[in-house]
C-alpha positions, 0 to 999 in steps of 0.5 A: 773755293771762291765763286767768282760771280760773287767775289766783291765784298768791297764797297761801291766804287769811288774815284773817276772813270777809266779810259783805255789808252791802248794798245788798240794794236801794236805796230811794226810787229814783223808780221803780215799787216804789221799789227799785233794785239794779244793772245787769241784763244778761241774763234767761232763764226755765226752760222747765219751771218757770214761776216759775223765772227766772235773771238775770245782772248786770254784775259781779254774777253769776247769780241765781235765783228760784223764786217769780217774783222775790219773792226771789233767791239768787246762784249764781256768786259763786265762778266765774272771772268775775261779768260776765254777757253772756247766759244760755240754758236748754235744754229739759232745764233745763241752763243756759249763761251767757256771761261778759263783758258785751257792752254796750261801756261802760268797765265792761262787763267782760271774760269767762272763757268759758261757764259750764254747770250741769245741776243748777239752778245748784248747781254749774258747769263752765267751758267754752271758757276757752282758746277765748274767754279774756277775750272777752265772750260777749254771746249764747248760743243753744241749738238747741231740736231738738238741745240739744248744738248751741250758738252764741255771739257774742263781743266785746271786754271792758273793765276799769275803776276808780273814776275810770274807767280804761276799759281796753280788754282786747285779745283774744288769740283771734279774735272772732265767731260760734262753734259747738259740737256737743258741749254746749260741750266744744269750739268752732269759729269759724264767722264772724269779726268783732265778734260782736253777736247770733245767732238761730235759725229756730225751725222750721229751726234749721240756718238762722242769722242773725248780726250781726257787725262791722256787717253781718247774715249768714245761714247755711242749713247750720248755720253752715258757710257764710254770706252777707251780707244786703243788700236795703236794710240799711245798715252799722252798728255794734252790731246786735240781731236778732229772729226771729218765733216765729209767722212765722220768715220775719219778721226784725227788725234794730235797727242803731246807725248813729251818733247814733241807731238804725235798725229794719228788717224782712224778710218773706222771711228776710232777702232784702229789708228795709224801714225802720220808724220808731222813737221819737225819742230811743230811745238818743240817742247811746248805742246802742252801750250799750243796744240791743235789739229783741224780737218777741212770740212770738205776734204779729209786729206786737208789738215791743219796743225797748230803748234809754234807755227801753223802747218797745212797738208793737202795730201793727208800728211805726206808733205807739209807747208809752213804757213806762218809763225816763227817763219813769219807772216803770222805771229807764232804760237797757234791756239785757235782755228775756225772754218766759215760755214759758208766756205771751207777756204775762208779760215780764221786763226788765232795765236799769241799775237792776235787774229788773221784770216784767209779766203784761200786756206787750202791753196794759198802760199804763205806769203800771200795767204793772210789778212791781218785783223788786229786793228782795234783789238785791245787784248794785250797782256801787260807784265809791267808798265812805266810812265814817262816822268815828264810827258803824261801821255807816254807809256812803255810796257812789257807784254806777254809775247808781244814785246815792249811797245811804247805809246806816245802822243794821243794815238792808242796804236802803240809802237813796238820798240823791242820784240819777244816776251817783254818784262820790266821797263823804266825811264830814267827820271832825269834823262828819259831818253835813257830807257830800260827793259828786260826780256823773259829771264835775265837779259836786260837792255838799255837805250840812250836814244829813246828806244831806237837802239838797244844794248844788252847790259848783263856784264857781271850777271852769273845766270844765263837768260833762262837761269838754268831752266828757270830754276835760278830765277822767275820767268819775268824777273824783278828790277828797280831803279833808284829815283834819287840816284838813277845810275843805281839799279837792282836786279833779282834772281836767286841773287840780288845784283846792283849796278851804280853805272846804269848797267855797264857792270853788275855786282852780286850784293846778296845770294839766297841759299840754296840758289833756287830754294827761293827766288826774288819776286819783288824789289823796291827803292825808297823814292825819298832816300835811296839808302832804303832798299827792299826785296822779297821772294816767291815764298813770302820772305822780306828783306830790308837794307838802310845802307843802299844794299850793303847789308840786309836784315830779314824782316817778315815776321807776320807775313804769309808764306805766299808769293809776294808780288809787289813792294811799294814805299811811301814817297816821303817816308822810307820806313813805311812799306806796303806789300801784296800777295798772290794766292787764295786763303791768305792775307793779300795786303800788309803794311809796316811803318818800321821797315818790316819790324812789324806788319799789319794785315790790312786786307780787311774787306778785299775779296779773297783773290790774288793781289798783284800790285800796290801803290801808296802815298804819304797820306793814308791812301792805298791802291791795289791791283787784283785779279778782278780790278783796282781797289782803293783805301783812304784809311790805311786799309781799314776799308776798301772800295772799288776804284773807278768805273768802266775798267774791264775785269782783267787782272791788274799786273801793274800800277803807276802814275802819269806825270800829271798824277793820274793812276795807270792800270796795266791789265793782263789782257785788256791793255792799259787804262788811265783813270780820268780823275787825277789820283788821290796821290796829291802833288805836282811833278816838279822838275828843278834846274840848278844854276840855269833857266830851264837848262839855259845859262842863268846869270847876271841877275837877268830878267825874263818875261817869258819862260822857255822850253827845257834845253836839258834834263832837270838836275832834280825831280820831286812830287810837291803836294802844292806850291806854297814855298813863299810866305811859309818859308819867309821868302827864303826857299832854297830847294835841294840846297840850291843857291840864288840861281835856279828854275822849276817847272811844275806839271800836274792836273786839277779837277774842276767843276764848271765855273769861273776860277781866280788864280793868284801867283806871288813870287820872287822872282818871275813865275807863269801859270798855264792851264790846258797849255794856255797862258793864264798868268804872266808874273815874269821878270825880276821883282820882290815878293811884295810886288803886286801878285799876278792874278787872273780869272778863267772859266773852266769846264767840268773835268780834269785840266792840265796845269803848269807853273814855271818859276825862276830865281836869280840874284840871291836874296829873297826867293819863293813862290805861292800859287792859290786859287778861288774856286766858284763860290769858295774862298782862296786856297793853296793849289 
């Protein structure tokens, strides 16, 4: 089995650095304080500093605040696992972090041991990497009397993908309760089974209570021997334990027994148990995911139950108060709670939407209880990402339980457009105020006003939203948009659907039999020819169509029978396709040059980890997103390198390109990141208007000395490798079959070294060059290509600079445009 601390066999990094573009928080979430972030799975407070708090996130790593949550900093972006199951801080301030999330959802990721820091999180040591391998460490406990004595509870982890690969990661080591007597240097298995929880008697730490494999156990000799506790306890599944600090003979256990949970109390150290009524609907069938019980350190009758909502009782369970969740105030789906060592009323809670605190936990009313602490917490779990076709700073993505937010402008605070579980997202490439998104399951929606309002577009789709309990579709379904004809979209369940009218109606064009035997996991349409449509399944089947989906052929000979996560198509060659696979022990990247007629495994020196996303271009460049970052190949997969520096080690669920050609990575736990270098996908984003001057009427052989902002959407778009459409065409350039009246706007980026650059524009008719929004060349007006070309010089600093070229042709005859530059110390070359 893979040891995550040693995964990377790929070569040293290439490419630029990565920059976070948020969300630093998501606004308009409908909760107290308005902000959400992502799933918080663990919280611990420093026992010597009242304002210092540590939290752990699902694939978001460990974060620290020294001002009670007013601001946060990440601590573990470079550690072998960013999935956090538990955190403990001992009396000296030493931090222990159990990696791997134990919440048992499909995206509760596997771990890589226990992290330890003795300097407040500035540096870390990995403990137990070979003992725990990929197990999740859902609980870490430190003996308060002998701080070198640690206990952990271990469970099984998962791996996932944007369309929910839901891969159960088999454990190669026993699960259960492990103990260390040397601060984590060595570990021994004390109790076998699926470990859920462990607590110590605060007055006698040699007495231990543990929950494993549906039962509760007790040891009175520091874990050397164990006795299963009965006394009225039922057997169950996930189990949470709490021991009273003020009366350690009082124990509570909350047990998932199926659709609901059951709460029990013991007054005699576990010998006998009595049942306590709990709120109806505490977890409504998902007790396996969100379930905890906690007891006030000073009052044995004040309890907190975490399920879908957070409940409090002040009278031992006779009555309950819903303090937030689906009822409002805080985000639903509770996972973590921690009491301040300095005040039992100062409580921090974590859930699917982030972290909140209160200073009056035992007395507050729900509407006046909580302080939102999510500002600056970049832990959103993205499923999909879409980039705006014209604005390089605008993104729209679907996230786990935090809706589908959008970033616009330069702020890293994103705006929530649609709530819930967010899936596939897209902009219409020619009219980007038309947007699409899907929730979990099958419930696609469309907006025609930039996301302000949404309409459901499921006419003709057979399945209900949950697809008969997700037997007929994946939790997050794949969809695809035809860039060459944006009215065409495709949607996959156990059936492949197509619409030709932007979702007004759908028709089934293929049905897999039996429905549920295989489910569609990926769809793609060739950018250069919408007749080529490909889809694949969660069992590694691949199908190809060359007639817009009228018929398909199976074309998967040589592919592994694993979950196929993504399909990417060469932007200029519809026959060249790359696919990626989840899982361990199989190939992860395959490529075909003949629509699947034959496949080559190009995984080569990639690490043997799930691979979730892929992009490729018309050279030999490929990018893949894996469970541990982005990798790049410049030689068709013969060798791979880590791409870029500074990207946290979260799973990459989706990849995309900005309008100016930079690579975007959507992580499942650390938000969205953009590579600061323009990607190796050569080209400028071209927007074309036929018979118009950027949307305005163009006629009468008009002469324009300045360009104008577009007044309508372009009639066509293309990614052009360079602007070399003049002399090379004999000054007879007519893109898309246009006549003698058209205009083009190209947007892209150049990577410059510091120095003076000379640019040259030759055109028939007018053209203009802007760099970083400043006019560099004005070669406007009507003129022939033999007229003196426009030239200009500009000093550029080192780094990326945005470039824009505007061009128009009128009155027929000759047409075309060339752009070249002379970098410092070099000769002229085409841009």
